[in-house]
N, C-alpha and C positions, 0 to 999 in steps of 0.2 A: 773864413777861418784868418781866427786870432793871430795877430800876428807880434813882430819881436820889436820892441820899442827901445833904439840906446841912448838912454839921458845925456848921455853928449854925444846927443846932435840933436838933441830937442833940446827949450822947457820945459819945465814939469806942464804950468796951465795946459800947452800944445799933445802933453804926454794921453791927461784927460782927459782931453778935448777926447784926446782919443780911439781912448777905452772904451769913452761914453760911448760913442758912431758902432764898436761892438761890441752891445753890450745890451741888458733892458734900465740902466740907469739914465736918464734924460736930458738932462741936468744940476750944474753945481748943488743947488738946494735940497733935491735927492741922497748930493750925496752927505750934504752934511751932519742931514737927517736920518741916515745910514749908521753917520756917525757919531750920533745923540753933539750935537757939535753948533753953536750957532754958527747961519751961513756965512753971516758977515769975519767971522773969530776963523770959520779954513779961508772965504773968500782973499779975509789977509793971512792966512800964510803961505795960500796960494802968492801971491802979488809978493811976498817981502822972504818968496824962498827961507822961508820955517816952520813946514811942516815936518814935524816928527818921522818917524823912519813907520814906528808903530802904527802912524799910522796910514802907510801910505801901504805897507803892508796890508789894514785891512785895505783901504780903496781899491789893492791888483785882487785881493781878492775875490768881493762884493763882482768886482768884472770877469769875475775867471782868469782873471790872469796869473801869476810869479812874483816875484824880485831874485831877479841871478845876480849875484856879486861875480863878472872872476878876472883873470888876473892878468893884466894885458901881454900877460909872455906869454901863451896859450898858441 
């Protein structure tokens, strides 16, 4: 069962590792290949917190997740 990952509570790198553990994607290199970008470029974007939202949406979709933005006032 896939769980909810709150990015306010964890960093993106850890969130990606959680999603990979719960999907068929087994490495950051595989994620980069699926995005058609170099692994070093992908790792740099993760480490520098500069991953584009469009890429994050694609990553979520490939691993069976959805990206949700929610008002804090709920």
